[in-house]
N, CA and C atoms of all chains as a GROMACS GRO file, in nm:
protein
  633
    1MET      N    1  16.419   8.759  10.457
    1MET     CA    2  16.393   8.705  10.323
    1MET      C    3  16.416   8.815  10.218
    2THR      N    4  16.492   8.784  10.112
    2THR     CA    5  16.517   8.888  10.010
    2THR      C    6  16.391   8.910   9.927
    3GLN      N    7  16.392   9.027   9.857
    3GLN     CA    8  16.274   9.062   9.776
    3GLN      C    9  16.246   8.954   9.670
    4SER      N   10  16.350   8.906   9.604
    4SER     CA   11  16.325   8.809   9.498
    4SER      C   12  16.275   8.676   9.554
    5VAL      N   13  16.320   8.640   9.674
    5VAL     CA   14  16.274   8.514   9.734
    5VAL      C   15  16.127   8.524   9.774
    6ILE      N   16  16.090   8.635   9.838
    6ILE     CA   17  15.948   8.646   9.878
    6ILE      C   18  15.859   8.659   9.755
    7ASP      N   19  15.906   8.726   9.650
    7ASP     CA   20  15.825   8.737   9.527
    7ASP      C   21  15.797   8.598   9.469
    8LYS      N   22  15.901   8.515   9.464
    8LYS     CA   23  15.884   8.378   9.411
    8LYS      C   24  15.788   8.299   9.498
    9GLN      N   25  15.804   8.312   9.631
    9GLN     CA   26  15.721   8.232   9.721
    9GLN      C   27  15.575   8.276   9.717
   10VAL      N   28  15.553   8.407   9.708
   10VAL     CA   29  15.414   8.455   9.701
   10VAL      C   30  15.351   8.411   9.569
   11ARG      N   31  15.425   8.423   9.460
   11ARG     CA   32  15.371   8.380   9.330
   11ARG      C   33  15.334   8.232   9.336
   12HIS      N   34  15.424   8.152   9.395
   12HIS     CA   35  15.399   8.009   9.405
   12HIS      C   36  15.277   7.980   9.492
   13TYR      N   37  15.266   8.055   9.602
   13TYR     CA   38  15.150   8.039   9.692
   13TYR      C   39  15.019   8.071   9.618
   14ILE      N   40  15.021   8.178   9.538
   14ILE     CA   41  14.900   8.218   9.462
   14ILE      C   42  14.856   8.103   9.370
   15TYR      N   43  14.953   8.043   9.302
   15TYR     CA   44  14.918   7.934   9.210
   15TYR      C   45  14.865   7.812   9.286
   16GLU      N   46  14.930   7.778   9.396
   16GLU     CA   47  14.883   7.663   9.475
   16GLU      C   48  14.740   7.689   9.526
   17TYR      N   49  14.714   7.812   9.564
   17TYR     CA   50  14.581   7.849   9.615
   17TYR      C   51  14.477   7.836   9.506
   18PHE      N   52  14.512   7.887   9.386
   18PHE     CA   53  14.421   7.875   9.272
   18PHE      C   54  14.393   7.727   9.241
   19VAL      N   55  14.498   7.645   9.238
   19VAL     CA   56  14.481   7.504   9.204
   19VAL      C   57  14.384   7.438   9.303
   20LYS      N   58  14.404   7.467   9.432
   20LYS     CA   59  14.322   7.402   9.536
   20LYS      C   60  14.180   7.453   9.538
   21THR      N   61  14.161   7.584   9.521
   21THR     CA   62  14.030   7.643   9.549
   21THR      C   63  13.956   7.694   9.426
   22GLY      N   64  14.027   7.715   9.316
   22GLY     CA   65  13.964   7.776   9.198
   22GLY      C   66  13.953   7.927   9.210
   23GLN      N   67  14.005   7.982   9.318
   23GLN     CA   68  13.994   8.126   9.341
   23GLN      C   69  14.132   8.185   9.371
   24ALA      N   70  14.140   8.317   9.360
   24ALA     CA   71  14.264   8.386   9.397
   24ALA      C   72  14.264   8.410   9.547
   25PRO      N   73  14.380   8.402   9.610
   25PRO     CA   74  14.386   8.444   9.751
   25PRO      C   75  14.371   8.596   9.758
   26THR      N   76  14.303   8.645   9.859
   26THR     CA   77  14.296   8.791   9.878
   26THR      C   78  14.429   8.838   9.936
   27LEU      N   79  14.450   8.968   9.930
   27LEU     CA   80  14.570   9.026   9.993
   27LEU      C   81  14.575   8.986  10.140
   28HIS      N   82  14.460   8.990  10.204
   28HIS     CA   83  14.450   8.958  10.346
   28HIS      C   84  14.492   8.812  10.372
   29HIS      N   85  14.440   8.720  10.290
   29HIS     CA   86  14.475   8.578  10.301
   29HIS      C   87  14.625   8.557  10.287
   30CYS      N   88  14.678   8.620  10.184
   30CYS     CA   89  14.820   8.605  10.152
   30CYS      C   90  14.906   8.660  10.266
   31ALA      N   91  14.865   8.775  10.320
   31ALA     CA   92  14.940   8.837  10.429
   31ALA      C   93  14.940   8.744  10.551
   32GLN      N   94  14.826   8.683  10.578
   32GLN     CA   95  14.818   8.588  10.690
   32GLN      C   96  14.911   8.468  10.667
   33ALA      N   97  14.911   8.418  10.543
   33ALA     CA   98  14.993   8.300  10.513
   33ALA      C   99  15.141   8.329  10.530
   34PHE      N  100  15.183   8.453  10.502
   34PHE     CA  101  15.324   8.488  10.512
   34PHE      C  102  15.357   8.565  10.640
   35SER      N  103  15.256   8.578  10.727
   35SER     CA  104  15.275   8.648  10.856
   35SER      C  105  15.339   8.786  10.835
   36CYS      N  106  15.284   8.862  10.744
   36CYS     CA  107  15.336   8.997  10.724
   36CYS      C  108  15.219   9.091  10.693
   37PRO      N  109  15.240   9.222  10.701
   37PRO     CA  110  15.129   9.315  10.679
   37PRO      C  111  15.079   9.311  10.535
   38PRO      N  112  14.947   9.333  10.513
   38PRO     CA  113  14.893   9.334  10.376
   38PRO      C  114  14.966   9.433  10.285
   39ALA      N  115  15.013   9.544  10.341
   39ALA     CA  116  15.084   9.644  10.258
   39ALA      C  117  15.210   9.584  10.196
   40GLU      N  118  15.273   9.493  10.269
   40GLU     CA  119  15.394   9.430  10.216
   40GLU      C  120  15.359   9.336  10.100
   41ILE      N  121  15.249   9.262  10.118
   41ILE     CA  122  15.204   9.173  10.011
   41ILE      C  123  15.158   9.256   9.890
   42ASN      N  124  15.098   9.370   9.918
   42ASN     CA  125  15.056   9.458   9.809
   42ASN      C  126  15.177   9.499   9.724
   43GLU      N  127  15.289   9.525   9.791
   43GLU     CA  128  15.412   9.561   9.717
   43GLU      C  129  15.461   9.443   9.634
   44VAL      N  130  15.451   9.322   9.691
   44VAL     CA  131  15.491   9.202   9.616
   44VAL      C  132  15.402   9.188   9.492
   45TYR      N  133  15.270   9.201   9.512
   45TYR     CA  134  15.176   9.192   9.399
   45TYR      C  135  15.213   9.294   9.291
   46GLU      N  136  15.245   9.416   9.333
   46GLU     CA  137  15.279   9.523   9.237
   46GLU      C  138  15.405   9.484   9.158
   47ARG      N  139  15.503   9.429   9.228
   47ARG     CA  140  15.626   9.390   9.157
   47ARG      C  141  15.598   9.276   9.061
   48LEU      N  142  15.517   9.178   9.103
   48LEU     CA  143  15.482   9.066   9.015
   48LEU      C  144  15.403   9.116   8.894
   49ALA      N  145  15.315   9.212   8.917
   49ALA     CA  146  15.237   9.268   8.805
   49ALA      C  147  15.328   9.345   8.710
   50HIS      N  148  15.424   9.417   8.766
   50HIS     CA  149  15.520   9.491   8.683
   50HIS      C  150  15.599   9.394   8.594
   51GLY      N  151  15.629   9.276   8.649
   51GLY     CA  152  15.702   9.174   8.574
   51GLY      C  153  15.610   9.086   8.491
   52ARG      N  154  15.483   9.125   8.480
   52ARG     CA  155  15.381   9.054   8.401
   52ARG      C  156  15.357   8.911   8.449
   53ALA      N  157  15.379   8.888   8.578
   53ALA     CA  158  15.349   8.758   8.636
   53ALA      C  159  15.208   8.756   8.695
   54LEU      N  160  15.148   8.874   8.713
   54LEU     CA  161  15.010   8.888   8.761
   54LEU      C  162  14.945   9.005   8.688
   55VAL      N  163  14.812   9.004   8.683
   55VAL     CA  164  14.736   9.124   8.643
   55VAL      C  165  14.646   9.155   8.762
   56LEU      N  166  14.648   9.282   8.804
   56LEU     CA  167  14.573   9.320   8.925
   56LEU      C  168  14.445   9.396   8.891
   57GLN      N  169  14.350   9.388   8.983
   57GLN     CA  170  14.229   9.471   8.975
   57GLN      C  171  14.265   9.611   9.027
   58SER      N  172  14.175   9.707   9.006
   58SER     CA  173  14.205   9.844   9.048
   58SER      C  174  14.216   9.855   9.201
   59ASN      N  175  14.158   9.758   9.274
   59ASN     CA  176  14.168   9.762   9.421
   59ASN      C  177  14.292   9.688   9.473
   60GLY      N  178  14.377   9.643   9.382
   60GLY     CA  179  14.501   9.577   9.423
   60GLY      C  180  14.490   9.426   9.436
   61GLU      N  181  14.368   9.374   9.428
   61GLU     CA  182  14.351   9.227   9.435
   61GLU      C  183  14.384   9.166   9.297
   62ILE      N  184  14.403   9.034   9.296
   62ILE     CA  185  14.442   8.967   9.172
   62ILE      C  186  14.324   8.958   9.074
   63LEU      N  187  14.351   8.990   8.949
   63LEU     CA  188  14.253   8.967   8.842
   63LEU      C  189  14.292   8.840   8.765
   64MET      N  190  14.418   8.832   8.729
   64MET     CA  191  14.467   8.715   8.655
   64MET      C  192  14.601   8.669   8.711
   65ALA      N  193  14.615   8.539   8.723
   65ALA     CA  194  14.746   8.476   8.737
   65ALA      C  195  14.743   8.372   8.625
   66GLU      N  196  14.785   8.413   8.509
   66GLU     CA  197  14.765   8.330   8.390
   66GLU      C  198  14.814   8.187   8.411
   67PRO      N  199  14.737   8.088   8.377
   67PRO     CA  200  14.615   8.090   8.298
   67PRO      C  201  14.486   8.114   8.378
   68PHE      N  202  14.497   8.131   8.509
   68PHE     CA  203  14.376   8.144   8.592
   68PHE      C  204  14.318   8.285   8.586
   69SER      N  205  14.185   8.291   8.593
   69SER     CA  206  14.116   8.418   8.614
   69SER      C  207  14.053   8.416   8.752
   70ALA      N  208  14.061   8.529   8.822
   70ALA     CA  209  13.999   8.538   8.955
   70ALA      C  210  13.851   8.573   8.945
   71VAL      N  211  13.807   8.608   8.826
   71VAL     CA  212  13.665   8.644   8.808
   71VAL      C  213  13.604   8.554   8.702
   72PRO      N  214  13.472   8.534   8.707
   72PRO     CA  215  13.408   8.446   8.607
   72PRO      C  216  13.431   8.497   8.464
   73THR      N  217  13.456   8.403   8.375
   73THR     CA  218  13.476   8.436   8.234
   73THR      C  219  13.391   8.341   8.149
   74ALA      N  220  13.406   8.351   8.019
   74ALA     CA  221  13.332   8.262   7.928
   74ALA      C  222  13.405   8.129   7.909
   75PHE      N  223  13.509   8.102   7.989
   75PHE     CA  224  13.588   7.980   7.972
   75PHE      C  225  13.599   7.904   8.104
   76ALA      N  226  13.499   7.820   8.130
   76ALA     CA  227  13.499   7.738   8.252
   76ALA      C  228  13.578   7.610   8.224
   77VAL      N  229  13.663   7.574   8.319
   77VAL     CA  230  13.744   7.453   8.306
   77VAL      C  231  13.700   7.355   8.414
   78GLU      N  232  13.668   7.233   8.373
   78GLU     CA  233  13.619   7.134   8.469
   78GLU      C  234  13.706   7.009   8.467
   79ILE      N  235  13.749   6.968   8.585
   79ILE     CA  236  13.816   6.839   8.602
   79ILE      C  237  13.742   6.770   8.716
   80GLY      N  238  13.669   6.664   8.685
   80GLY     CA  239  13.587   6.600   8.788
   80GLY      C  240  13.494   6.702   8.850
   81ASN      N  241  13.499   6.712   8.986
   81ASN     CA  242  13.412   6.807   9.056
   81ASN      C  243  13.478   6.943   9.078
   82HIS      N  244  13.599   6.961   9.026
   82HIS     CA  245  13.669   7.088   9.046
   82HIS      C  246  13.654   7.178   8.923
   83SER      N  247  13.652   7.306   8.946
   83SER     CA  248  13.641   7.398   8.831
   83SER      C  249  13.722   7.525   8.855
   84TRP      N  250  13.762   7.584   8.744
   84TRP     CA  251  13.840   7.708   8.744
   84TRP      C  252  13.788   7.793   8.628
   85TRP      N  253  13.830   7.920   8.627
   85TRP     CA  254  13.801   8.008   8.513
   85TRP      C  255  13.931   8.035   8.440
   86GLY      N  256  13.930   8.019   8.308
   86GLY     CA  257  14.043   8.059   8.225
   86GLY      C  258  14.016   8.194   8.162
   87ASN      N  259  14.120   8.265   8.125
   87ASN     CA  260  14.102   8.399   8.068
   87ASN      C  261  14.061   8.396   7.921
   88CYS      N  262  14.093   8.287   7.853
   88CYS     CA  263  14.065   8.273   7.709
   88CYS      C  264  14.080   8.124   7.679
   89ILE      N  265  14.060   8.084   7.554
   89ILE     CA  266  14.070   7.941   7.524
   89ILE      C  267  14.215   7.892   7.544
   90TRP      N  268  14.312   7.976   7.511
   90TRP     CA  269  14.454   7.939   7.535
   90TRP      C  270  14.473   7.907   7.683
   91ASP      N  271  14.427   7.997   7.769
   91ASP     CA  272  14.446   7.979   7.912
   91ASP      C  273  14.362   7.863   7.967
   92ALA      N  274  14.240   7.849   7.916
   92ALA     CA  275  14.155   7.739   7.964
   92ALA      C  276  14.222   7.605   7.934
   93LEU      N  277  14.272   7.590   7.811
   93LEU     CA  278  14.346   7.467   7.779
   93LEU      C  279  14.476   7.462   7.859
   94GLY      N  280  14.531   7.579   7.888
   94GLY     CA  281  14.653   7.587   7.968
   94GLY      C  282  14.634   7.532   8.108
   95ILE      N  283  14.516   7.552   8.165
   95ILE     CA  284  14.489   7.498   8.300
   95ILE      C  285  14.494   7.345   8.295
   96LEU      N  286  14.432   7.286   8.194
   96LEU     CA  287  14.435   7.139   8.181
   96LEU      C  288  14.578   7.091   8.156
   97ALA      N  289  14.651   7.167   8.073
   97ALA     CA  290  14.789   7.128   8.041
   97ALA      C  291  14.878   7.139   8.165
   98MET      N  292  14.863   7.249   8.238
   98MET     CA  293  14.946   7.275   8.355
   98MET      C  294  14.921   7.170   8.464
   99LEU      N  295  14.795   7.131   8.481
   99LEU     CA  296  14.760   7.033   8.585
   99LEU      C  297  14.780   6.890   8.536
  100LYS      N  298  14.809   6.876   8.406
  100LYS     CA  299  14.831   6.745   8.344
  100LYS      C  300  14.716   6.649   8.375
  101GLU      N  301  14.595   6.702   8.353
  101GLU     CA  302  14.475   6.623   8.380
  101GLU      C  303  14.382   6.630   8.259
  102ASP      N  304  14.304   6.523   8.242
  102ASP     CA  305  14.196   6.529   8.144
  102ASP      C  306  14.082   6.611   8.202
  103GLY      N  307  14.006   6.674   8.116
  103GLY     CA  308  13.894   6.755   8.162
  103GLY      C  309  13.831   6.823   8.042
  104ARG      N  310  13.754   6.927   8.068
  104ARG     CA  311  13.690   6.994   7.955
  104ARG      C  312  13.677   7.143   7.979
  105VAL      N  313  13.673   7.215   7.868
  105VAL     CA  314  13.649   7.358   7.870
  105VAL      C  315  13.505   7.378   7.822
  106VAL      N  316  13.426   7.445   7.905
  106VAL     CA  317  13.287   7.473   7.869
  106VAL      C  318  13.281   7.620   7.829
  107THR      N  319  13.248   7.644   7.703
  107THR     CA  320  13.255   7.780   7.652
  107THR      C  321  13.149   7.799   7.544
  108ALA      N  322  13.166   7.903   7.464
  108ALA     CA  323  13.077   7.928   7.352
  108ALA      C  324  13.162   7.969   7.233
  109CYS      N  325  13.115   7.940   7.115
  109CYS     CA  326  13.188   7.976   6.994
  109CYS      C  327  13.205   8.129   6.990
  110GLY      N  328  13.325   8.174   6.959
  110GLY     CA  329  13.354   8.318   6.961
  110GLY      C  330  13.275   8.398   6.861
  111CYS      N  331  13.235   8.337   6.749
  111CYS     CA  332  13.166   8.418   6.648
  111CYS      C  333  13.014   8.401   6.651
  112CYS      N  334  12.962   8.280   6.682
  112CYS     CA  335  12.816   8.262   6.677
  112CYS      C  336  12.754   8.244   6.815
  113ASN      N  337  12.839   8.228   6.918
  113ASN     CA  338  12.792   8.213   7.056
  113ASN      C  339  12.723   8.081   7.086
  114ASP      N  340  12.725   7.987   6.992
  114ASP     CA  341  12.668   7.854   7.020
  114ASP      C  342  12.751   7.785   7.128
  115ALA      N  343  12.683   7.703   7.210
  115ALA     CA  344  12.753   7.629   7.316
  115ALA      C  345  12.862   7.542   7.256
  116MET      N  346  12.974   7.532   7.328
  116MET     CA  347  13.089   7.458   7.276
  116MET      C  348  13.165   7.396   7.392
  117GLN      N  349  13.207   7.272   7.377
  117GLN     CA  350  13.291   7.210   7.477
  117GLN      C  351  13.417   7.158   7.410
  118VAL      N  352  13.529   7.179   7.474
  118VAL     CA  353  13.656   7.126   7.423
  118VAL      C  354  13.706   7.028   7.528
  119GLU      N  355  13.716   6.902   7.489
  119GLU     CA  356  13.750   6.799   7.587
  119GLU      C  357  13.891   6.745   7.562
  120ILE      N  358  13.964   6.729   7.671
  120ILE     CA  359  14.095   6.662   7.666
  120ILE      C  360  14.077   6.524   7.727
  121ARG      N  361  14.108   6.423   7.644
  121ARG     CA  362  14.093   6.284   7.689
  121ARG      C  363  14.225   6.211   7.663
  122ASN      N  364  14.277   6.146   7.763
  122ASN     CA  365  14.408   6.078   7.752
  122ASN      C  366  14.516   6.174   7.701
  123GLY      N  367  14.507   6.298   7.746
  123GLY     CA  368  14.609   6.396   7.711
  123GLY      C  369  14.599   6.454   7.572
  124GLN      N  370  14.491   6.421   7.500
  124GLN     CA  371  14.475   6.468   7.362
  124GLN      C  372  14.338   6.533   7.346
  125LEU      N  373  14.325   6.617   7.244
  125LEU     CA  374  14.193   6.672   7.212
  125LEU      C  375  14.101   6.559   7.168
  126ALA      N  376  13.982   6.551   7.228
  126ALA     CA  377  13.887   6.446   7.188
  126ALA      C  378  13.834   6.475   7.047
  127ASP      N  379  13.826   6.602   7.011
  127ASP     CA  380  13.778   6.641   6.878
  127ASP      C  381  13.866   6.758   6.833
  128VAL      N  382  13.941   6.738   6.726
  128VAL     CA  383  14.037   6.841   6.685
  128VAL      C  384  13.975   6.947   6.595
  129SER      N  385  13.846   6.930   6.559
  129SER     CA  386  13.788   7.031   6.471
  129SER      C  387  13.770   7.161   6.547
  130GLY      N  388  13.784   7.270   6.477
  130GLY     CA  389  13.772   7.401   6.541
  130GLY      C  390  13.897   7.483   6.518
  131CYS      N  391  13.882   7.611   6.535
  131CYS     CA  392  13.997   7.700   6.516
  131CYS      C  393  13.991   7.812   6.619
  132VAL      N  394  14.101   7.882   6.631
  132VAL     CA  395  14.113   7.991   6.728
  132VAL      C  396  14.159   8.116   6.654
  133HIS      N  397  14.091   8.226   6.680
  133HIS     CA  398  14.126   8.353   6.613
  133HIS      C  399  14.200   8.445   6.710
  134PHE      N  400  14.315   8.492   6.669
  134PHE     CA  401  14.390   8.593   6.745
  134PHE      C  402  14.372   8.725   6.671
  135ALA      N  403  14.301   8.817   6.732
  135ALA     CA  404  14.279   8.946   6.666
  135ALA      C  405  14.399   9.039   6.684
  136ILE      N  406  14.462   9.028   6.801
  136ILE     CA  407  14.569   9.121   6.838
  136ILE      C  408  14.704   9.052   6.822
  137PRO      N  409  14.799   9.113   6.754
  137PRO     CA  410  14.931   9.048   6.741
  137PRO      C  411  15.006   9.046   6.874
  138PRO      N  412  15.091   8.945   6.895
  138PRO     CA  413  15.156   8.926   7.025
  138PRO      C  414  15.229   9.048   7.079
  139LYS      N  415  15.291   9.127   6.992
  139LYS     CA  416  15.369   9.239   7.047
  139LYS      C  417  15.279   9.348   7.104
  140GLU      N  418  15.146   9.335   7.081
  140GLU     CA  419  15.053   9.435   7.137
  140GLU      C  420  14.968   9.380   7.251
  141TRP      N  421  14.989   9.251   7.287
  141TRP     CA  422  14.902   9.190   7.389
  141TRP      C  423  14.902   9.266   7.519
  142TRP      N  424  15.022   9.312   7.563
  142TRP     CA  425  15.030   9.373   7.696
  142TRP      C  426  14.991   9.519   7.698
  143LYS      N  427  14.952   9.574   7.579
  143LYS     CA  428  14.896   9.710   7.582
  143LYS      C  429  14.759   9.707   7.649
  144ASN      N  430  14.687   9.596   7.631
  144ASN     CA  431  14.558   9.575   7.698
  144ASN      C  432  14.536   9.425   7.708
  145VAL      N  433  14.601   9.365   7.808
  145VAL     CA  434  14.601   9.218   7.814
  145VAL      C  435  14.463   9.163   7.846
  146VAL      N  436  14.379   9.241   7.913
  146VAL     CA  437  14.244   9.192   7.946
  146VAL      C  438  14.165   9.173   7.816
  147PHE      N  439  14.174   9.269   7.724
  147PHE     CA  440  14.104   9.253   7.596
  147PHE      C  441  14.170   9.145   7.511
  148ALA      N  442  14.304   9.147   7.506
  148ALA     CA  443  14.376   9.049   7.422
  148ALA      C  444  14.343   8.908   7.465
  149MET      N  445  13.377   8.445   6.171
  149MET     CA  446  13.495   8.522   6.209
  149MET      C  447  13.479   8.668   6.168
  150SER      N  448  13.429   8.688   6.044
  150SER     CA  449  13.412   8.825   5.995
  150SER      C  450  13.311   8.899   6.081
  151ARG      N  451  13.206   8.826   6.126
  151ARG     CA  452  13.103   8.889   6.209
  151ARG      C  453  13.165   8.942   6.340
  152TRP      N  454  13.249   8.857   6.400
  152TRP     CA  455  13.315   8.896   6.525
  152TRP      C  456  13.403   9.019   6.502
  153CYS      N  457  13.481   9.018   6.394
  153CYS     CA  458  13.571   9.130   6.364
  153CYS      C  459  13.492   9.258   6.342
  154ASP      N  460  13.379   9.246   6.271
  154ASP     CA  461  13.296   9.365   6.246
  154ASP      C  462  13.237   9.416   6.377
  155HIS      N  463  13.185   9.322   6.457
  155HIS     CA  464  13.119   9.361   6.583
  155HIS      C  465  13.215   9.436   6.674
  156TRP      N  466  13.338   9.388   6.686
  156TRP     CA  467  13.436   9.447   6.778
  156TRP      C  468  13.528   9.546   6.708
  157ASN      N  469  13.500   9.571   6.580
  157ASN     CA  470  13.582   9.664   6.504
  157ASN      C  471  13.731   9.627   6.512
  158GLN      N  472  13.756   9.498   6.492
  158GLN     CA  473  13.893   9.447   6.499
  158GLN      C  474  13.934   9.388   6.364
  159PRO      N  475  14.061   9.398   6.330
  159PRO     CA  476  14.106   9.336   6.205
  159PRO      C  477  14.105   9.185   6.215
  160ARG      N  478  14.099   9.118   6.102
  160ARG     CA  479  14.113   8.972   6.100
  160ARG      C  480  14.262   8.944   6.124
  161GLY      N  481  14.291   8.881   6.235
  161GLY     CA  482  14.432   8.859   6.272
  161GLY      C  483  14.483   8.727   6.221
  162ALA      N  484  14.518   8.637   6.311
  162ALA     CA  485  14.569   8.505   6.272
  162ALA      C  486  14.472   8.398   6.321
  163ILE      N  487  14.460   8.295   6.241
  163ILE     CA  488  14.374   8.182   6.279
  163ILE      C  489  14.461   8.058   6.289
  164ILE      N  490  14.451   7.989   6.403
  164ILE     CA  491  14.526   7.864   6.420
  164ILE      C  492  14.428   7.751   6.449
  165SER      N  493  14.474   7.629   6.429
  165SER     CA  494  14.386   7.514   6.455
  165SER      C  495  14.378   7.490   6.606
  166LEU      N  496  14.273   7.420   6.644
  166LEU     CA  497  14.258   7.385   6.786
  166LEU      C  498  14.375   7.298   6.832
  167GLN      N  499  14.425   7.214   6.742
  167GLN     CA  500  14.540   7.129   6.774
  167GLN      C  501  14.664   7.214   6.802
  168GLN      N  502  14.686   7.318   6.719
  168GLN     CA  503  14.800   7.408   6.744
  168GLN      C  504  14.782   7.478   6.879
  169GLN      N  505  14.657   7.516   6.910
  169GLN     CA  506  14.630   7.584   7.036
  169GLN      C  507  14.658   7.493   7.156
  170TRP      N  508  14.624   7.367   7.143
  170TRP     CA  509  14.651   7.271   7.251
  170TRP      C  510  14.801   7.253   7.271
  171LEU      N  511  14.875   7.242   7.160
  171LEU     CA  512  15.021   7.228   7.170
  171LEU      C  513  15.081   7.354   7.232
  172LEU      N  514  15.030   7.470   7.192
  172LEU     CA  515  15.079   7.597   7.248
  172LEU      C  516  15.051   7.604   7.398
  173ALA      N  517  14.931   7.566   7.439
  173ALA     CA  518  14.894   7.570   7.581
  173ALA      C  519  14.986   7.478   7.663
  174GLN      N  520  15.016   7.361   7.609
  174GLN     CA  521  15.101   7.266   7.682
  174GLN      C  522  15.243   7.320   7.700
  175THR      N  523  15.299   7.376   7.594
  175THR     CA  524  15.436   7.426   7.603
  175THR      C  525  15.442   7.552   7.689
  176TRP      N  526  15.344   7.641   7.668
  176TRP     CA  527  15.346   7.771   7.736
  176TRP      C  528  15.334   7.757   7.888
  177TYR      N  529  15.249   7.664   7.930
  177TYR     CA  530  15.217   7.656   8.074
  177TYR      C  531  15.283   7.537   8.146
  178ALA      N  532  15.370   7.465   8.077
  178ALA     CA  533  15.429   7.343   8.137
  178ALA      C  534  15.499   7.370   8.270
  179ASP      N  535  15.565   7.485   8.282
  179ASP     CA  536  15.647   7.510   8.401
  179ASP      C  537  15.586   7.614   8.496
  180ARG      N  538  15.460   7.654   8.474
  180ARG     CA  539  15.404   7.769   8.547
  180ARG      C  540  15.387   7.742   8.696
  181LEU      N  541  15.372   7.616   8.735
  181LEU     CA  542  15.351   7.587   8.878
  181LEU      C  543  15.483   7.572   8.954
  182GLU      N  544  15.595   7.580   8.883
  182GLU     CA  545  15.724   7.562   8.950
  182GLU      C  546  15.764   7.689   9.026
  183LEU      N  547  15.828   7.670   9.140
  183LEU     CA  548  15.874   7.784   9.220
  183LEU      C  549  15.968   7.874   9.138
  184GLU      N  550  16.052   7.813   9.058
  184GLU     CA  551  16.154   7.888   8.985
  184GLU      C  552  16.107   7.933   8.846
  185TRP      N  553  15.976   7.935   8.823
  185TRP     CA  554  15.926   7.979   8.692
  185TRP      C  555  15.977   8.120   8.658
  186ARG      N  556  16.007   8.142   8.532
  186ARG     CA  557  16.039   8.278   8.483
  186ARG      C  558  15.974   8.295   8.347
  187ARG      N  559  15.955   8.420   8.306
  187ARG     CA  560  15.896   8.446   8.175
  187ARG      C  561  15.989   8.394   8.066
  188LYS      N  562  15.930   8.353   7.955
  188LYS     CA  563  16.012   8.306   7.843
  188LYS      C  564  16.085   8.425   7.779
  189THR      N  565  16.205   8.398   7.731
  189THR     CA  566  16.280   8.503   7.661
  189THR      C  567  16.224   8.517   7.519
  190GLU      N  568  16.258   8.628   7.455
  190GLU     CA  569  16.214   8.648   7.316
  190GLU      C  570  16.266   8.536   7.226
  191GLU      N  571  16.389   8.492   7.252
  191GLU     CA  572  16.447   8.384   7.172
  191GLU      C  573  16.367   8.255   7.190
  192GLU      N  574  16.325   8.227   7.313
  192GLU     CA  575  16.246   8.105   7.338
  192GLU      C  576  16.109   8.114   7.270
  193ILE      N  577  16.051   8.234   7.272
  193ILE     CA  578  15.921   8.252   7.206
  193ILE      C  579  15.936   8.237   7.055
  194ASP      N  580  16.041   8.298   6.999
  194ASP     CA  581  16.067   8.283   6.854
  194ASP      C  582  16.076   8.135   6.817
  195ALA      N  583  16.151   8.059   6.899
  195ALA     CA  584  16.171   7.916   6.871
  195ALA      C  585  16.038   7.841   6.879
  196LEU      N  586  15.956   7.878   6.976
  196LEU     CA  587  15.826   7.812   6.992
  196LEU      C  588  15.736   7.842   6.872
  197TRP      N  589  15.736   7.970   6.831
  197TRP     CA  590  15.653   8.007   6.715
  197TRP      C  591  15.696   7.926   6.591
  198GLN      N  592  15.827   7.911   6.573
  198GLN     CA  593  15.878   7.833   6.459
  198GLN      C  594  15.828   7.689   6.466
  199GLU      N  595  15.838   7.632   6.588
  199GLU     CA  596  15.799   7.492   6.608
  199GLU      C  597  15.651   7.472   6.575
  200LEU      N  598  15.569   7.573   6.608
  200LEU     CA  599  15.425   7.561   6.588
  200LEU      C  600  15.381   7.608   6.449
  201GLY      N  601  15.476   7.659   6.372
  201GLY     CA  602  15.444   7.706   6.237
  201GLY      C  603  15.386   7.846   6.233
  202PHE      N  604  15.411   7.926   6.339
  202PHE     CA  605  15.361   8.064   6.342
  202PHE      C  606  15.468   8.153   6.278
  203THR      N  607  15.470   8.154   6.146
  203THR     CA  608  15.581   8.220   6.076
  203THR      C  609  15.540   8.352   6.009
  204SER      N  610  15.413   8.386   6.011
  204SER     CA  611  15.372   8.511   5.945
  204SER      C  612  15.415   8.631   6.030
  205SER      N  613  15.412   8.748   5.969
  205SER     CA  614  15.456   8.870   6.039
  205SER      C  615  15.366   8.902   6.159
  206PHE      N  616  15.244   8.850   6.160
  206PHE     CA  617  15.152   8.871   6.273
  206PHE      C  618  15.217   8.828   6.404
  207TRP      N  619  15.298   8.722   6.399
  207TRP     CA  620  15.354   8.663   6.521
  207TRP      C  621  15.488   8.725   6.561
  208ASP      N  622  15.536   8.820   6.484
  208ASP     CA  623  15.665   8.883   6.514
  208ASP      C  624  15.655   8.959   6.646
  209ILE      N  625  15.739   8.923   6.742
  209ILE     CA  626  15.731   8.988   6.874
  209ILE      C  627  15.832   9.103   6.888
  210HIS      N  628  15.911   9.125   6.784
  210HIS     CA  629  16.014   9.230   6.791
  210HIS      C  630  15.957   9.358   6.734
  211SER      N  631  15.968   9.469   6.810
  211SER     CA  632  15.908   9.593   6.760
  211SER      C  633  16.005   9.669   6.670
   0.00000   0.00000   0.00000
């Protein structure tokens, strides 16, 4: 299998795993799925991270496969009995958009911390009131994507 | 908004409506589950910003 083919397949596997489980596959899980050593998957993860298709934790495991977060955040996404974590409101809504499902984002207002829910019903925002603040301009997002 | 900016010592950047954010999320992530997904080019991002009305210098992705 060529490098670009395995990179695509591992990336695709990560997303399918997130969709099904709400969690990131570990390096060990991924290595088992592809019947190859974890070190090889680690190299794939590094290449995907270099291409900004993943963000990794310091131990080499996945932190983000946008829009999914592998760790709990302030943006919980719920569809029926399934739930995921989004990295920000863009990503949380992105999970609903990507899965083409109605659901809701359970979060808090960025400035006052009051409880807030954003619901998608019949493919549309149930309540369009509200705004989103981008503090960091797009050309600087990848200088510190976790903060952005 | 000002309270958040003061707390995090961040400038007031750009503010978009929730509706614009929903449209952005739909376009940005529409193809992410596909095997052949690739990152958007700068030209595609420019076009998307135009479509969504993100025309201020804040959204300029060219350094």
